[in-house]
C-alpha positions in Angstrom: 2.1 52.0 12.5 -1.4 51.5 11.0 -4.2 53.7 11.6 -6.1 51.2 13.7 -3.0 50.5 15.8 -2.8 54.0 16.4 -6.3 54.3 17.4 -6.4 51.5 19.7 -3.1 52.8 21.5 -4.6 55.9 22.1 -7.9 54.2 23.2 -5.9 51.8 25.5 -3.9 54.7 27.2 -6.7 57.1 27.5 -9.0 54.5 28.9 -11.5 55.7 26.3 -13.5 53.9 23.5 -12.0 53.6 20.0 -14.5 56.0 18.8 -13.5 58.7 21.3 -9.8 58.1 20.5 -10.6 58.6 16.9 -12.2 61.8 18.0 -9.5 63.0 20.5 -6.6 61.7 18.2 -7.9 64.1 15.1 -8.6 66.9 17.4 -4.9 66.9 18.9 -3.2 66.4 15.6 -5.2 69.3 14.2 -4.3 71.5 17.3 -0.7 70.5 17.0 -0.6 71.3 13.4 -1.6 75.0 14.3 1.3 75.1 16.8 3.9 73.8 15.0 5.7 75.0 11.4 4.1 73.9 8.3 7.4 72.0 7.3 7.5 70.1 10.4 3.6 69.4 10.5 4.3 67.9 6.8 7.2 65.8 8.0 4.9 64.2 10.8 2.0 63.8 8.4 4.5 61.8 5.8 5.0 59.3 8.9 1.4 58.8 9.8 -1.1 56.4 8.2 -3.7 57.4 6.0 -6.7 58.8 7.9 -4.3 60.7 10.3 -2.1 62.4 8.0 -4.6 64.8 6.9 -5.0 66.1 10.2 -1.6 67.8 10.1 -2.2 69.0 6.8 -4.2 72.4 5.4 -7.0 73.0 5.3 -6.9 72.6 9.4 -3.7 74.6 9.7 -4.3 78.2 11.2 -0.7 79.8 10.9 -1.6 82.9 12.7 -2.5 80.9 15.6 1.1 79.6 16.2 2.3 82.6 18.5 2.1 81.6 22.0 -0.2 78.5 22.8 1.1 77.2 26.0 -0.3 73.7 27.1 -3.6 75.0 28.6 -4.4 76.9 25.6 -3.4 73.7 23.5 -5.7 71.6 25.8 -8.7 74.0 25.4 -8.1 74.2 21.8 -8.5 70.5 21.5 -11.5 70.6 23.8 -13.2 73.3 21.4 -13.3 71.0 18.4 -16.6 69.2 17.4 -17.3 66.2 19.6 -14.4 66.8 22.3 -15.4 67.8 25.6 -12.9 69.0 28.2 -12.7 65.6 30.0 -12.0 63.5 26.9 -9.4 66.0 26.1 -7.7 65.6 29.1 -7.8 62.0 28.9 -6.5 61.8 25.6 -4.1 64.7 24.7 -1.2 62.7 26.6 -2.3 59.6 24.9 -2.1 61.0 21.2 1.4 62.8 22.1 2.7 59.7 23.6 1.2 57.3 20.7 2.7 60.1 18.0 6.1 59.5 19.5 5.8 55.9 18.7 4.6 56.2 15.1 7.3 58.7 14.2 10.8 58.8 14.1 12.7 60.0 17.3 14.2 63.0 15.5 11.0 64.1 13.7 9.0 63.9 16.9 11.9 66.0 19.0 12.0 68.3 16.2 8.2 68.9 16.7 8.7 69.2 20.6 11.4 71.8 20.3 8.9 74.3 18.9 6.6 73.5 21.6 6.8 74.9 25.5 8.5 72.2 27.8 5.0 71.7 29.4 4.3 69.4 26.7 7.0 67.1 27.5 5.3 66.2 30.8 2.3 64.8 29.0 4.1 62.4 27.4 4.3 58.8 29.2 7.6 57.0 29.0 7.3 54.5 26.2 8.2 51.7 28.0 5.8 52.8 31.1 2.9 50.5 32.0 0.1 51.2 34.5 -2.6 53.5 34.5 -3.4 56.6 32.7 -1.8 59.9 33.8 -4.1 62.8 33.5 -2.3 65.3 31.0 -3.8 68.3 33.3 -3.0 67.3 36.7 0.7 67.9 36.5 0.1 71.4 34.9 -2.4 73.6 36.8 -4.8 73.8 39.5 -8.4 73.1 38.8 -10.2 76.3 37.4 -12.6 77.6 40.2 
């Protein structure tokens, strides 16, 4: 999958502009790199196009963060990155993970998912599914009060 195809797919799934899709894609991949092993991040990066592969490689990786990053913490880490507000993170994280599933081999994607809590699977749309966007946060927690 080419860079622009990846970004267009995220934009369509998340119902955001391509600029917003590029921003949330980079933030999500960087947060993912913080959460999975360096070797797994490199394996995924190898299969991504130029412009996205670097998101999974150093200097973005923060190995000390890996410990217990649940889905809500992951969403917060994405939202904490520059130019990503919580609404964009909410719209985009599931779209990025779903597009990543399509862009890399099934084995590599499953190996990465195996390093994440089960709740991450719920953010991924069935690949053949059409229709509207599903909020990544809506199935995981109550709104903060």
